C-alpha positions as CSV (number, residue, x, y, z in Angstrom):
1,M,-15.1,11.2,-14.5
2,K,-11.9,12.9,-12.8
3,A,-11.0,10.1,-10.4
4,I,-12.3,6.3,-9.6
5,V,-11.2,3.8,-6.6
6,V,-10.4,0.2,-8.0
7,I,-9.8,-1.9,-5.8
8,P,-7.9,-5.7,-6.8
9,A,-9.1,-8.9,-4.4
10,R,-7.9,-11.8,-5.6
11,Y,-9.3,-15.3,-3.6
12,G,-6.5,-17.1,-4.1
13,S,-3.9,-15.6,-1.4
14,T,-1.3,-17.8,-0.2
15,R,-1.2,-17.3,3.3
16,L,-4.8,-16.3,4.0
17,P,-7.1,-18.2,1.3
18,G,-10.2,-16.5,1.2
19,K,-9.1,-13.9,2.3
20,P,-11.2,-10.7,0.9
21,L,-14.4,-13.0,2.6
22,L,-13.0,-13.4,6.1
23,D,-15.0,-12.3,8.6
24,I,-14.9,-8.9,10.5
25,H,-17.8,-8.2,13.0
26,G,-20.3,-9.8,10.6
27,K,-18.8,-8.3,7.3
28,P,-16.1,-9.5,4.5
29,L,-13.0,-7.9,4.9
30,I,-13.5,-6.7,1.3
31,Q,-16.6,-4.8,2.5
32,H,-15.2,-2.6,5.1
33,V,-12.6,-1.8,2.3
34,Y,-14.9,-0.7,0.1
35,E,-17.6,1.4,2.3
36,N,-14.2,3.3,3.5
37,A,-13.3,3.9,-0.3
38,R,-17.0,5.1,-0.6
39,R,-16.7,8.1,1.8
40,A,-13.6,9.8,0.6
41,R,-15.0,13.1,-1.2
42,L,-12.9,13.4,-4.3
43,S,-13.6,9.4,-5.8
44,E,-16.9,9.5,-8.2
45,K,-16.3,5.5,-8.6
46,V,-15.6,2.3,-6.4
47,I,-15.2,-0.8,-8.6
48,V,-13.5,-4.0,-7.0
49,A,-11.9,-6.1,-9.7
50,T,-11.6,-10.0,-8.9
51,D,-11.3,-13.4,-10.8
52,D,-13.3,-15.1,-8.5
53,R,-17.4,-15.8,-8.4
54,R,-17.4,-16.0,-4.8
55,V,-16.2,-12.8,-4.6
56,F,-18.0,-11.5,-7.4
57,D,-20.8,-12.8,-5.8
58,A,-20.4,-11.6,-2.3
59,V,-19.8,-7.4,-3.4
60,M,-22.8,-7.5,-5.2
61,A,-24.8,-9.4,-2.4
62,F,-23.8,-5.7,-0.1
63,G,-24.5,-3.6,-3.2
64,G,-21.1,-2.7,-4.4
65,D,-19.8,-2.3,-7.9
66,V,-18.0,-5.3,-9.0
67,V,-16.2,-6.6,-12.1
68,M,-14.7,-9.9,-13.2
69,T,-10.9,-9.9,-15.0
70,S,-8.7,-12.5,-16.1
71,P,-7.3,-14.6,-13.8
72,E,-4.0,-14.0,-15.9
73,H,-2.8,-10.9,-14.0
74,P,-0.1,-11.2,-12.2
75,S,-0.4,-8.8,-10.0
76,G,-3.4,-6.2,-8.7
77,T,-2.2,-3.4,-10.9
78,D,-2.5,-5.2,-14.0
79,R,-5.9,-6.3,-13.1
80,I,-6.9,-2.4,-12.4
81,A,-5.3,-1.7,-15.9
82,E,-7.7,-4.1,-17.1
83,V,-11.1,-2.0,-15.3
84,V,-10.1,1.4,-16.6
85,K,-8.3,1.1,-20.5
86,D,-11.8,2.0,-21.7
87,M,-12.7,4.2,-19.7
88,S,-12.7,7.9,-19.7
89,V,-11.1,8.8,-16.4
90,E,-7.8,10.8,-15.3
91,V,-7.1,9.9,-12.3
92,V,-6.7,5.8,-10.5
93,V,-6.6,5.0,-7.2
94,N,-4.9,1.2,-6.3
95,L,-6.5,0.3,-3.1
96,Q,-5.3,-3.0,-2.3
97,G,-8.2,-5.3,-1.0
98,D,-6.9,-6.0,2.0
99,E,-7.0,-2.7,3.9
100,P,-10.0,-2.7,6.2
101,M,-8.3,0.5,8.1
102,I,-7.8,2.8,5.3
103,M,-9.2,6.2,6.1
104,P,-11.6,8.2,3.3
105,D,-8.7,11.2,3.8
106,M,-6.3,8.7,2.6
107,I,-8.1,8.4,-0.6
108,D,-8.4,11.6,-1.2
109,D,-5.0,13.2,-0.5
110,V,-3.2,10.6,-3.0
111,I,-6.1,11.9,-5.6
112,T,-5.0,15.6,-4.5
113,I,-1.7,15.0,-5.1
114,L,-1.8,14.6,-8.7
115,F,-5.0,17.0,-9.2
116,E,-2.1,20.1,-7.6
117,D,1.1,18.9,-8.9
118,K,1.3,18.1,-12.9
119,K,4.6,16.9,-12.6
120,A,3.9,14.0,-10.7
121,D,2.6,10.7,-12.4
122,M,1.6,9.1,-9.7
123,G,0.7,9.8,-6.0
124,T,1.3,8.0,-2.8
125,L,1.5,8.3,1.2
126,V,4.2,8.1,3.8
127,K,4.0,7.5,7.9
128,K,7.2,8.5,10.0
129,I,8.3,5.6,11.7
130,D,8.7,6.0,15.4
131,N,10.3,2.4,16.2
132,I,13.0,0.3,15.5
133,A,11.4,-2.4,15.1
134,D,9.8,-1.1,12.1
135,V,13.0,0.5,11.4
136,M,14.7,-3.3,11.2
137,N,11.2,-4.7,9.5
138,P,12.0,-5.8,5.7
139,N,8.0,-6.5,5.5
140,V,7.7,-2.3,6.5
141,V,8.7,-1.2,3.0
142,K,10.7,2.4,3.9
143,A,10.9,5.3,1.6
144,V,13.3,8.9,0.9
145,F,12.2,11.3,-1.0
146,D,13.7,14.9,-2.1
147,K,12.6,18.1,-0.9
148,E,10.0,18.9,-3.1
149,G,8.6,15.1,-2.2
150,F,9.4,13.3,-5.1
151,A,10.4,9.3,-4.3
152,M,14.1,8.9,-5.0
153,Y,14.1,5.3,-3.4
154,F,11.6,2.9,-1.8
155,S,13.4,-0.4,0.6
156,R,12.7,-3.5,2.8
157,S,16.2,-2.3,4.1
158,P,16.5,0.9,6.8
159,V,17.1,3.6,4.2
160,P,18.7,5.6,4.7
161,F,20.9,4.1,6.9
162,Y,22.2,6.5,9.2
163,R,25.5,5.1,9.7
164,D,26.1,6.8,13.2
165,M,22.9,5.1,14.4
166,F,23.7,1.3,13.9
167,A,26.6,-0.3,14.8
168,I,27.8,-4.0,13.5
169,N,28.4,-6.6,16.5
170,P,29.2,-10.6,16.3
171,L,26.8,-12.4,17.8
172,N,29.7,-14.1,19.5
173,K,33.4,-14.0,18.9
174,D,33.5,-16.7,17.3
175,E,35.3,-15.3,13.7
176,S,33.6,-18.2,12.3
177,D,30.1,-16.9,12.9
178,K,28.7,-14.4,10.3
179,E,25.7,-13.5,11.7
180,V,25.0,-10.0,13.0
181,V,23.1,-8.0,14.9
182,F,22.2,-4.3,14.5
183,R,22.2,-2.2,17.9
184,F,20.3,1.0,17.9
185,S,21.4,4.1,18.9
186,C,19.5,7.7,18.8
187,L,21.3,10.4,17.6
188,P,22.2,12.9,20.1
189,D,19.3,15.1,19.0
190,G,16.6,12.5,18.7
191,N,17.0,14.0,15.0
192,Y,16.8,10.6,12.5
193,R,13.8,10.5,10.4
194,F,12.3,6.7,8.8
195,F,9.1,6.8,6.6
196,K,7.4,3.6,6.4
197,H,5.4,3.6,3.0
198,I,1.9,3.4,3.1
199,G,0.4,1.4,0.2
200,I,-1.8,3.4,-1.7
201,Y,-1.3,4.5,-5.0
202,S,-2.9,7.4,-7.3
203,Y,-2.1,7.1,-10.7
204,R,-2.7,9.5,-14.1
205,K,-4.7,6.5,-16.3
206,D,-2.0,6.6,-19.3
207,V,1.0,6.2,-17.0
208,L,-1.1,3.0,-15.6
209,L,-1.5,1.6,-18.7
210,Q,1.9,2.9,-19.4
211,L,3.6,0.6,-16.8
212,T,1.6,-2.1,-16.9
213,D,2.4,-3.0,-20.4
214,S,6.1,-2.4,-19.4
215,P,8.2,-5.8,-17.9
216,P,9.5,-5.8,-14.3
217,T,12.6,-4.1,-13.6
218,E,15.6,-5.3,-12.0
219,L,15.3,-3.6,-9.0
220,E,11.8,-4.4,-8.7
221,I,12.8,-8.3,-9.1
222,A,15.3,-7.6,-6.0
223,E,13.1,-5.9,-3.7
224,K,9.8,-6.9,-4.6
225,L,8.3,-3.8,-5.0
226,E,6.8,-3.0,-7.9
227,Q,7.2,0.5,-6.9
228,L,10.5,0.3,-8.4
229,R,9.5,-0.4,-11.8
230,A,8.0,3.3,-12.1
231,L,11.0,4.6,-11.0
232,Q,13.7,3.1,-13.1
233,E,11.1,3.9,-15.9
234,G,11.4,7.3,-15.2
235,F,7.8,7.9,-13.6
236,K,7.8,10.6,-11.0
237,I,6.1,9.6,-7.6
238,K,5.4,12.3,-5.5
239,I,5.1,11.5,-1.5
240,K,2.8,12.8,1.3
241,E,3.0,11.9,4.6
242,T,-0.2,11.0,6.6
243,S,-0.6,10.8,10.0
244,Y,-2.7,7.5,9.4
245,D,-1.4,4.1,9.7
246,T,-2.9,1.4,7.9
247,V,-2.9,-2.8,8.8
248,G,-2.8,-5.0,6.0
249,V,-4.4,-8.4,6.5
250,D,-1.8,-10.9,5.0
251,T,-1.9,-13.2,7.7
252,E,-3.9,-14.8,10.7
253,E,-2.3,-12.2,13.1
254,D,-2.9,-9.4,11.3
255,L,-6.8,-10.4,11.0
256,I,-7.1,-11.0,14.9
257,R,-5.4,-7.7,15.3
258,V,-7.1,-5.4,12.9
259,R,-10.5,-7.0,14.7
260,E,-9.6,-5.9,17.8
261,L,-8.3,-2.5,16.4
262,L,-11.8,-2.0,14.5
263,V,-13.7,-2.5,18.1
264,S,-11.5,-0.6,19.9
265,L,-12.1,2.4,17.6
266,L,-16.3,1.3,17.4
267,S,-15.9,1.9,21.6
268,K,-14.4,5.1,21.1
269,K,-16.7,6.3,18.5
270,I,-20.0,5.2,20.8
271,Q,-18.1,7.2,23.7
């Protein structure tokens, strides 16, 4: 096979237990992710990888392809590697099981990256950030890349740091108070560029297996970003800009927001 999508789905989420099975308009969350992935043109197969019988049974119930994996895996990437290690496939897409807003075009885009650029070991997406809240939010990962589109770094901090865009001011005049706030001021021509990393990846199969055989690196541990292991190990991650955004479901608030967004999208389709 040329390309497949594997969706790691863990039942035991700390912040939102049973997340893959949470109801979104009559379907479990994992079904929304699976059905969107099935609509991608370039993927020949979609597989859910789980370590929980409840998730396995739910996927089977809606007719999906699912595989039971070891409960010992430290990450979804390791779970995916177990699924594909004995498969004949060139490109593997890692699509998180908590992304019900993923668009099929986004999956095709990360696959196309590896089909078109032989220098790329991995592919991923970014979207331009248009508000300061996301720039300053450590839960929104930022990416910087070179002129050929290869990732230079990913960070929870604002990168690049536009020196003239930010000013650090004490919250009060008490010098013992070390807290600071960032004041945002647009550059005179408004020409600033921050990019949000969209957490979908494509891997060449051999690269995926090499990464999962490598220990976590210093930067990965510091930022809690698994893609930094790939950069520190010397792999080249090619980035493509997308106009789509996603809303991952990590909290109850995220779940409410996704339900509202899907209602809005459905009403637009009906109109």
